[in-house]
N, C-alpha and C positions, 0 to 999 in steps of 0.2 A: 286480531293477532298481529303483532309487529315483531319483526326480527331485524337486526342490524349488526354491522361490524362495530364492536365496541371501541376499537382503537384503529385509527387511520394515521399513517405517518404523514408528516408535513409534505404537501404537494401530491399526496397519494389520492386514491379513489376508494370509495366505500359503497356498500349496497344496503338499501333499506327495502325490506319486503313487508308489504301491508296486505293483509288478507281480510276482506270484508265478508260478513255473514249474509248470504243472499236472502235468507229468510226475513231479514230486516230491511231489505231494499225492494221497493215496488215502484217501478217507473223511474223518473229522473231522480238522481241523488247528487249530493254535494257534501264532501267531508274536507276538513282542514287538519293539517298536521304541522307541528312545529319541531324542527330539528335544532338542537342546541349544541354548540361547539365551543371550544376554547380559542377559536380564531378571533383575534381582536378586531379584525376588519368585518367579519360576518359572524357575530355571536349567535344569531338566530336566523333561520331560514324558514319561511312559511310556505307550505306546499298545499296546493288546492287540487283535490282529486274529484272529478265529476264524470258522470256518464248516465247511461240508461240501462236499468236492469229489467229484463223481461219478467212479466208477472207469471209466476208458476201456479198451477192449481193447488189449492190447499186441501189436504186430506186429513182424515182422522183415523183412528184405529178401526172403526167400523166400516170404512169404505172398502169396497171390493172392486177389483179390476176384471 
């Protein structure tokens, strides 16, 4: 899921929230995002997000604690 400020005034600041699904991340991960703007000097900015997600035990409906 990605949420962001749709309009940012010239010289202003904005926020981008990226939420990754931990069920799809095991161990080391790397994702890339491209931010597109109407700034003629920086029309695109590429963002690299990387890290390490701990491995969680997988369960099924028949597992009991």
